[in-house]
N, CA, C and O atoms as CSV, one atom per row, in Angstrom:
chain,resi,resn,atom,element,x,y,z
A,1,MET,N,N,-7.258,168.602,96.411
A,1,MET,CA,C,-7.115,167.506,97.364
A,1,MET,C,C,-5.636,167.338,97.632
A,1,MET,O,O,-4.801,167.276,96.730
A,2,VAL,N,N,-5.346,167.266,98.975
A,2,VAL,CA,C,-3.995,166.900,99.409
A,2,VAL,C,C,-3.889,165.435,99.718
A,2,VAL,O,O,-4.638,164.926,100.552
A,3,VAL,N,N,-2.983,164.743,99.071
A,3,VAL,CA,C,-2.871,163.378,99.340
A,3,VAL,C,C,-1.702,163.105,100.414
A,3,VAL,O,O,-0.651,163.744,100.387
A,4,LYS,N,N,-1.928,162.269,101.205
A,4,LYS,CA,C,-1.025,161.931,102.303
A,4,LYS,C,C,-0.653,160.370,102.240
A,4,LYS,O,O,-1.501,159.527,101.948
A,5,ILE,N,N,0.489,160.097,102.495
A,5,ILE,CA,C,1.056,158.723,102.582
A,5,ILE,C,C,1.098,158.468,104.072
A,5,ILE,O,O,1.888,159.102,104.772
A,6,ARG,N,N,0.207,157.484,104.631
A,6,ARG,CA,C,0.233,157.272,106.020
A,6,ARG,C,C,0.076,155.849,106.353
A,6,ARG,O,O,-0.202,155.069,105.441
A,7,LEU,N,N,0.221,155.424,107.551
A,7,LEU,CA,C,-0.042,154.089,108.160
A,7,LEU,C,C,-1.517,153.973,108.614
A,7,LEU,O,O,-2.149,154.891,109.138
A,8,THR,N,N,-1.960,152.798,108.364
A,8,THR,CA,C,-3.305,152.459,109.001
A,8,THR,C,C,-3.142,151.186,109.753
A,8,THR,O,O,-2.331,150.330,109.400
A,9,GLN,N,N,-3.887,151.067,110.753
A,9,GLN,CA,C,-3.636,149.862,111.674
A,9,GLN,C,C,-4.534,148.719,111.358
A,9,GLN,O,O,-5.666,148.906,110.912
A,10,ARG,N,N,-4.038,147.532,111.586
A,10,ARG,CA,C,-4.720,146.227,111.338
A,10,ARG,C,C,-4.368,145.282,112.426
A,10,ARG,O,O,-3.395,145.571,113.122
A,11,GLY,N,N,-5.016,144.210,112.664
A,11,GLY,CA,C,-4.658,143.230,113.540
A,11,GLY,C,C,-5.107,143.272,115.031
A,11,GLY,O,O,-5.936,144.117,115.369
A,12,LYS,N,N,-4.630,142.458,115.872
A,12,LYS,CA,C,-4.938,142.388,117.242
A,12,LYS,C,C,-4.196,143.385,118.097
A,12,LYS,O,O,-3.293,144.055,117.596
A,13,LYS,N,N,-4.544,143.516,119.391
A,13,LYS,CA,C,-3.967,144.544,120.207
A,13,LYS,C,C,-2.443,144.417,120.379
A,13,LYS,O,O,-1.742,145.423,120.277
A,14,HIS,N,N,-1.913,143.214,120.635
A,14,HIS,CA,C,-0.431,143.109,120.749
A,14,HIS,C,C,0.239,142.508,119.493
A,14,HIS,O,O,1.433,142.211,119.524
A,15,GLN,N,N,-0.473,142.336,118.450
A,15,GLN,CA,C,0.006,141.831,117.272
A,15,GLN,C,C,-0.387,142.780,116.124
A,15,GLN,O,O,-1.058,142.347,115.188
A,16,ARG,N,N,0.017,144.065,116.174
A,16,ARG,CA,C,-0.290,144.978,115.133
A,16,ARG,C,C,0.347,144.806,113.779
A,16,ARG,O,O,1.523,144.464,113.650
A,17,SER,N,N,-0.415,145.038,112.836
A,17,SER,CA,C,0.138,145.152,111.416
A,17,SER,C,C,-0.320,146.486,110.779
A,17,SER,O,O,-1.398,146.996,111.084
A,18,TYR,N,N,0.442,146.975,109.980
A,18,TYR,CA,C,0.161,148.357,109.398
A,18,TYR,C,C,0.234,148.180,107.971
A,18,TYR,O,O,0.961,147.317,107.479
A,19,ARG,N,N,-0.529,149.004,107.237
A,19,ARG,CA,C,-0.584,149.203,105.887
A,19,ARG,C,C,-0.137,150.544,105.533
A,19,ARG,O,O,-0.463,151.517,106.212
A,20,ILE,N,N,0.570,150.629,104.533
A,20,ILE,CA,C,1.088,152.064,103.971
A,20,ILE,C,C,-0.035,152.406,102.850
A,20,ILE,O,O,-0.199,151.661,101.885
A,21,ILE,N,N,-0.711,153.456,103.026
A,21,ILE,CA,C,-1.760,153.832,102.061
A,21,ILE,C,C,-1.547,155.255,101.583
A,21,ILE,O,O,-0.846,156.060,102.197
A,22,ALA,N,N,-2.151,155.504,100.521
A,22,ALA,CA,C,-2.292,156.814,99.965
A,22,ALA,C,C,-3.780,157.277,100.165
A,22,ALA,O,O,-4.691,156.582,99.715
A,23,VAL,N,N,-4.013,158.374,100.796
A,23,VAL,CA,C,-5.316,158.789,101.314
A,23,VAL,C,C,-5.481,160.216,101.192
A,23,VAL,O,O,-4.501,160.958,101.260
A,24,ASP,N,N,-6.709,160.676,101.009
A,24,ASP,CA,C,-6.999,162.097,101.079
A,24,ASP,C,C,-6.807,162.619,102.556
A,24,ASP,O,O,-7.328,162.026,103.502
A,25,SER,N,N,-6.100,163.661,102.703
A,25,SER,CA,C,-5.639,164.126,104.108
A,25,SER,C,C,-6.874,164.437,104.977
A,25,SER,O,O,-6.754,164.510,106.200
A,26,ARG,N,N,-8.048,164.621,104.368
A,26,ARG,CA,C,-9.087,165.079,105.273
A,26,ARG,C,C,-9.909,163.773,105.846
A,26,ARG,O,O,-10.890,163.951,106.569
A,27,LYS,N,N,-9.502,162.566,105.518
A,27,LYS,CA,C,-10.107,161.292,105.936
A,27,LYS,C,C,-9.509,160.964,107.230
A,27,LYS,O,O,-8.334,161.262,107.447
A,28,PRO,N,N,-10.253,160.355,108.135
A,28,PRO,CA,C,-9.782,159.804,109.418
A,28,PRO,C,C,-8.841,158.536,109.078
A,28,PRO,O,O,-8.864,157.968,107.986
A,29,ARG,N,N,-8.074,158.199,110.074
A,29,ARG,CA,C,-7.038,157.123,109.896
A,29,ARG,C,C,-7.573,155.772,109.419
A,29,ARG,O,O,-7.111,155.259,108.400
A,30,ASP,N,N,-8.562,155.173,110.154
A,30,ASP,CA,C,-8.971,153.773,109.880
A,30,ASP,C,C,-10.292,153.690,109.363
A,30,ASP,O,O,-11.045,152.822,109.805
A,31,THR,N,N,-10.669,154.477,108.486
A,31,THR,CA,C,-12.063,154.312,107.856
A,31,THR,C,C,-12.132,153.230,106.742
A,31,THR,O,O,-13.209,152.728,106.419
A,32,GLY,N,N,-11.008,152.901,106.192
A,32,GLY,CA,C,-11.028,151.836,105.118
A,32,GLY,C,C,-11.145,152.483,103.732
A,32,GLY,O,O,-10.957,151.780,102.739
A,33,LYS,N,N,-11.444,153.774,103.610
A,33,LYS,CA,C,-11.526,154.387,102.388
A,33,LYS,C,C,-10.271,155.081,102.002
A,33,LYS,O,O,-10.031,156.182,102.497
A,34,TYR,N,N,-9.471,154.546,101.182
A,34,TYR,CA,C,-8.214,155.058,100.690
A,34,TYR,C,C,-8.045,154.927,99.151
A,34,TYR,O,O,-8.761,154.164,98.502
A,35,LEU,N,N,-7.063,155.704,98.579
A,35,LEU,CA,C,-6.787,155.733,97.210
A,35,LEU,C,C,-6.129,154.492,96.659
A,35,LEU,O,O,-6.513,153.895,95.653
A,36,GLU,N,N,-5.057,154.148,97.446
A,36,GLU,CA,C,-4.311,153.000,97.008
A,36,GLU,C,C,-3.513,152.315,98.103
A,36,GLU,O,O,-2.984,153.070,98.917
A,37,GLU,N,N,-3.351,151.091,98.247
A,37,GLU,CA,C,-2.531,150.439,99.283
A,37,GLU,C,C,-1.090,150.356,98.615
A,37,GLU,O,O,-0.925,149.931,97.471
A,38,LEU,N,N,-0.100,150.787,99.408
A,38,LEU,CA,C,1.274,150.865,98.921
A,38,LEU,C,C,2.245,149.853,99.547
A,38,LEU,O,O,3.372,149.777,99.057
A,39,GLY,N,N,1.930,149.111,100.530
A,39,GLY,CA,C,2.714,148.279,101.218
A,39,GLY,C,C,2.235,147.830,102.577
A,39,GLY,O,O,1.183,148.287,103.023
A,40,SER,N,N,2.914,147.004,103.221
A,40,SER,CA,C,2.562,146.562,104.573
A,40,SER,C,C,3.792,146.336,105.444
A,40,SER,O,O,4.894,146.130,104.936
A,41,CYS,N,N,3.594,146.374,106.765
A,41,CYS,CA,C,4.640,146.055,107.709
A,41,CYS,C,C,4.006,145.526,108.980
A,41,CYS,O,O,2.859,145.849,109.288
A,42,HIS,N,N,4.748,144.716,109.718
A,42,HIS,CA,C,4.274,144.048,110.857
A,42,HIS,C,C,5.161,144.470,111.986
A,42,HIS,O,O,6.382,144.462,111.829
A,43,TYR,N,N,4.601,144.845,113.139
A,43,TYR,CA,C,5.316,145.314,114.353
A,43,TYR,C,C,5.188,144.341,115.480
A,43,TYR,O,O,4.065,144.052,115.893
A,44,ASN,N,N,6.176,143.858,115.963
A,44,ASN,CA,C,6.111,142.887,117.128
A,44,ASN,C,C,6.646,143.614,118.285
A,44,ASN,O,O,7.854,143.830,118.379
A,45,PRO,N,N,5.624,144.084,119.356
A,45,PRO,CA,C,5.976,144.950,120.383
A,45,PRO,C,C,6.891,144.179,121.443
A,45,PRO,O,O,7.649,144.803,122.185
A,46,ARG,N,N,6.783,142.865,121.468
A,46,ARG,CA,C,7.704,142.097,122.496
A,46,ARG,C,C,9.203,142.154,122.098
A,46,ARG,O,O,10.087,142.164,122.955
A,47,THR,N,N,9.446,142.189,120.815
A,47,THR,CA,C,10.876,142.226,120.319
A,47,THR,C,C,11.267,143.598,119.796
A,47,THR,O,O,12.446,143.841,119.538
A,48,LYS,N,N,10.320,144.487,119.636
A,48,LYS,CA,C,10.435,145.798,119.174
A,48,LYS,C,C,10.931,145.686,117.698
A,48,LYS,O,O,11.728,146.539,117.305
A,49,LYS,N,N,10.559,144.792,116.932
A,49,LYS,CA,C,11.105,144.428,115.662
A,49,LYS,C,C,10.010,144.816,114.611
A,49,LYS,O,O,8.834,144.496,114.783
A,50,ILE,N,N,10.443,145.522,113.510
A,50,ILE,CA,C,9.567,145.745,112.310
A,50,ILE,C,C,9.897,144.964,111.270
A,50,ILE,O,O,11.059,144.938,110.863
A,51,GLU,N,N,8.955,144.256,110.731
A,51,GLU,CA,C,9.136,143.446,109.466
A,51,GLU,C,C,8.467,144.104,108.362
A,51,GLU,O,O,7.237,144.076,108.331
A,52,PHE,N,N,9.130,144.701,107.439
A,52,PHE,CA,C,8.642,145.621,106.380
A,52,PHE,C,C,8.764,144.788,105.057
A,52,PHE,O,O,9.827,144.376,104.593
A,53,ASN,N,N,7.490,144.595,104.509
A,53,ASN,CA,C,7.335,143.792,103.282
A,53,ASN,C,C,7.004,144.740,102.107
A,53,ASN,O,O,5.894,145.248,101.948
A,54,LEU,N,N,8.049,144.928,101.313
A,54,LEU,CA,C,7.847,145.837,100.152
A,54,LEU,C,C,8.266,145.070,98.907
A,54,LEU,O,O,9.388,144.569,98.843
A,55,LYS,N,N,7.493,144.981,98.041
A,55,LYS,CA,C,7.804,144.382,96.651
A,55,LYS,C,C,8.290,145.504,95.740
A,55,LYS,O,O,8.052,146.666,96.071
A,56,ASP,N,N,8.935,145.246,94.648
A,56,ASP,CA,C,9.388,146.147,93.608
A,56,ASP,C,C,8.232,147.072,93.176
A,56,ASP,O,O,8.374,148.289,93.062
A,57,LYS,N,N,7.118,146.437,92.951
A,57,LYS,CA,C,5.906,147.163,92.452
A,57,LYS,C,C,5.438,148.216,93.558
A,57,LYS,O,O,5.021,149.332,93.249
A,58,ASP,N,N,5.536,147.798,94.772
A,58,ASP,CA,C,5.104,148.670,95.978
A,58,ASP,C,C,6.181,149.898,95.990
A,58,ASP,O,O,5.776,151.044,96.187
A,59,LYS,N,N,7.452,149.647,95.791
A,59,LYS,CA,C,8.391,150.708,95.739
A,59,LYS,C,C,8.122,151.671,94.606
A,59,LYS,O,O,8.241,152.887,94.755
A,60,GLU,N,N,7.762,151.112,93.484
A,60,GLU,CA,C,7.562,151.977,92.324
A,60,GLU,C,C,6.199,152.918,92.593
A,60,GLU,O,O,6.092,154.078,92.196
A,61,ASN,N,N,5.295,152.267,93.262
A,61,ASN,CA,C,4.027,153.052,93.527
A,61,ASN,C,C,4.372,154.146,94.559
A,61,ASN,O,O,3.849,155.256,94.454
A,62,ILE,N,N,5.117,153.903,95.414
A,62,ILE,CA,C,5.503,154.863,96.596
A,62,ILE,C,C,6.201,156.030,95.811
A,62,ILE,O,O,5.841,157.186,96.029
A,63,LYS,N,N,7.156,155.764,94.935
A,63,LYS,CA,C,7.798,156.794,94.307
A,63,LYS,C,C,6.912,157.557,93.405
A,63,LYS,O,O,7.069,158.769,93.253
A,64,LYS,N,N,5.900,156.831,92.746
A,64,LYS,CA,C,5.021,157.455,91.748
A,64,LYS,C,C,4.146,158.532,92.624
A,64,LYS,O,O,3.942,159.659,92.171
A,65,TRP,N,N,3.703,158.176,93.742
A,65,TRP,CA,C,2.852,159.105,94.582
A,65,TRP,C,C,3.662,160.230,95.138
A,65,TRP,O,O,3.153,161.349,95.214
A,66,LEU,N,N,4.946,160.002,95.550
A,66,LEU,CA,C,5.791,161.107,95.887
A,66,LEU,C,C,6.006,162.079,94.796
A,66,LEU,O,O,5.991,163.284,95.047
A,67,LYS,N,N,6.208,161.623,93.574
A,67,LYS,CA,C,6.437,162.592,92.476
A,67,LYS,C,C,5.143,163.321,92.212
A,67,LYS,O,O,5.198,164.476,91.792
A,68,ARG,N,N,3.969,162.724,92.430
A,68,ARG,CA,C,2.664,163.436,92.232
A,68,ARG,C,C,2.471,164.420,93.317
A,68,ARG,O,O,1.491,165.159,93.226
A,69,GLY,N,N,3.237,164.534,94.296
A,69,GLY,CA,C,3.147,165.471,95.354
A,69,GLY,C,C,2.523,165.092,96.697
A,69,GLY,O,O,2.209,165.939,97.534
A,70,ALA,N,N,2.349,163.683,96.871
A,70,ALA,CA,C,1.766,163.249,98.041
A,70,ALA,C,C,2.780,163.464,99.199
A,70,ALA,O,O,3.978,163.294,98.973
A,71,GLN,N,N,2.361,163.813,100.371
A,71,GLN,CA,C,3.197,164.159,101.438
A,71,GLN,C,C,3.116,162.981,102.500
A,71,GLN,O,O,2.023,162.617,102.933
A,72,PRO,N,N,4.292,162.404,102.899
A,72,PRO,CA,C,4.298,161.329,103.851
A,72,PRO,C,C,4.275,161.889,105.315
A,72,PRO,O,O,4.855,162.938,105.592
A,73,THR,N,N,3.638,161.210,106.171
A,73,THR,CA,C,3.604,161.541,107.559
A,73,THR,C,C,5.043,161.277,108.135
A,73,THR,O,O,5.907,160.736,107.446
A,74,GLU,N,N,5.243,161.649,109.319
A,74,GLU,CA,C,6.665,161.640,109.992
A,74,GLU,C,C,6.966,160.137,110.013
A,74,GLU,O,O,8.002,159.719,109.497
A,75,ALA,N,N,6.092,159.325,110.591
A,75,ALA,CA,C,6.509,157.864,110.808
A,75,ALA,C,C,6.703,157.147,109.433
A,75,ALA,O,O,7.632,156.355,109.277
A,76,THR,N,N,5.802,157.442,108.427
A,76,THR,CA,C,5.802,156.811,107.100
A,76,THR,C,C,7.200,157.380,106.412
A,76,THR,O,O,7.915,156.643,105.733
A,77,GLU,N,N,7.473,158.607,106.634
A,77,GLU,CA,C,8.693,159.086,106.031
A,77,GLU,C,C,9.933,158.394,106.599
A,77,GLU,O,O,10.887,158.166,105.855
A,78,GLU,N,N,9.953,158.079,107.790
A,78,GLU,CA,C,11.133,157.405,108.373
A,78,GLU,C,C,11.277,155.955,107.805
A,78,GLU,O,O,12.370,155.469,107.514
A,79,LEU,N,N,10.076,155.302,107.673
A,79,LEU,CA,C,10.084,153.973,107.129
A,79,LEU,C,C,10.507,154.018,105.650
A,79,LEU,O,O,11.275,153.156,105.221
A,80,ILE,N,N,10.028,154.997,104.852
A,80,ILE,CA,C,10.431,155.066,103.480
A,80,ILE,C,C,11.908,155.402,103.412
A,80,ILE,O,O,12.536,154.802,102.540
A,81,LYS,N,N,12.510,156.173,104.105
A,81,LYS,CA,C,14.021,156.493,104.085
A,81,LYS,C,C,14.752,155.188,104.444
A,81,LYS,O,O,15.764,154.857,103.827
A,82,LYS,N,N,14.244,154.451,105.437
A,82,LYS,CA,C,14.998,153.362,105.902
A,82,LYS,C,C,14.952,152.147,104.972
A,82,LYS,O,O,15.934,151.430,104.783
A,83,TYR,N,N,13.855,151.973,104.450
A,83,TYR,CA,C,13.701,150.780,103.528
A,83,TYR,C,C,13.564,150.921,102.100
A,83,TYR,O,O,13.513,149.938,101.360
A,84,LEU,N,N,13.501,152.154,101.674
A,84,LEU,CA,C,13.396,152.368,100.254
A,84,LEU,C,C,14.768,152.845,99.713
A,84,LEU,O,O,14.908,153.090,98.514
C-alpha cells in the first residue's frame, strides 16, 4: 500500500478550506476514508491568501508519515516546505 499525503476539499464554493491527510493512493480525493488527518488550511480566493494552521503535534505527525515513506503530492509538498 502506497501512502500519499494530499489535500482534501471542504467548505463552500468561494470559501474553500482544505485538510492535509494521509491516504492510500488508490482512494479518490474526497471520499472521507483516510488514514489520518494531519492539518488544515483555509484559502481565500478574493485575497489569494492561505491561512495554514499547524500545531506542533501536526508537524510531528507529518514528519512521522514522511519517515514511514509517505509521498506528498506536489501542492502538499510546497505547503510542507513553506510552513514546516
